[in-house]
Residue, then its C-alpha position, 0 to 999 in steps of 0.5 A: m500500500n502507499c505509505e503516504m495514504s492515511e490509515t483510514r483510507m487504507r482501511i476503506l480499501q481493505l474493506l472494499k477488497m474483502r467485501a467487494g462492495m459497500t455503502v457509506g452506511q456500511l463503511t461508517e459502521a465498520l470504521h466507527i466514524s461519522q458518515m461525513g468523515v467516510r464521505q470525505h475519504l471516499v471523495i479523495l479515493e475517487s479523485e485518485g481513481l481508486i474507487a468507483y460506485y454504481r447505483e443499486k435500486q431498492g424498491r421505491g426508495r432512492p437507489r443506494h451508492i455501492y462503492q467498489l475498488t477499481d483495477e488501479a486499486n487492486s494493483l495496490f495489493p500484494t502481487t509478489y512480482a507475478n508479472f515477472a514470474v509469468g514472463l520467466m515461466h513463458e521462457v522456461a516453457k519454450f525450452n522445456g515444454p508446458g508440462f515442465i511448469n506443472k512440475v515446478f508447481r508441484g515441487r513448490m507445493k512440496s516445499q510449502l507442504e513441509t513448512y505448513r505441516q511444521r506449523l500445523a503439527g499437534k493441533a486439532l482441526r479447528e486450530r490447524i485451519e486457524e493457523l493455515a489462515r494465519i500463514r496465508d494472511e502472512e503470504g498476502y492472501m488476506a485470509r480469514f477463518e470463520e466457524a459455521e454450524a457444520d463447517y469451518i470456512l477459510t476465505e482469501h480476499n486477495c490472490p498474490i499469484a492471480v496473474i500466474a493463475q490466469e496463465y496457468p490455471r493448474v496452479c489453483e488445483i495444486e493449491l487446493a491439494l496443498f490445503r487438503q494435504s496440510l490439513g489432512a481433511k476434506v476441503v471444498r472450494e465454493e468460490h473462486l477468484m478465477q471464476g469471477s468471484h471477489k474471493c476464494c472460499y473454502r469449506i472444511p466439514k467438521t469431523k470428530e478427531 
């Protein structure tokens, strides 16, 4: 993020990244500041080309303004030099064939799996998922853990390797396998950034251990 940006405006961008779209009222509630204060920050962010809004009709009342991030704002979140990495992969594939890239992904997954398992060792399923969420958050995925009645939910609001995943979708399946093997549990992806959602959402059924 831009270090010169105010903490409140950075928080607004983070909230819009995580929730896809919010009204002034929702932002006011989340930030615990006045609507006037929220609107002042939104005006600045809009002038910088970082947010935009659309009108949502609601019955006979006045339409609501829903604020969203622009593509320029999305570029502020971690990408881990993905464009550079994709360029390198293209060059590697020229000499070794496209199948070699999948071998690279699998090799990377083995290294991640070893690291993840060290941090998850000795924990119950709920604790493993919480720790996995912390790991992924540290890696720039803006990951969050939730508990539902029958399932645990792991949500990722950012994808640092989105550019790579667009070029090589196989990496997403390898990532799903990484979660399953790390947790030693069933993991179902229910929402996917690469399929038009604003997040990747994984459901892990509760089990008796």
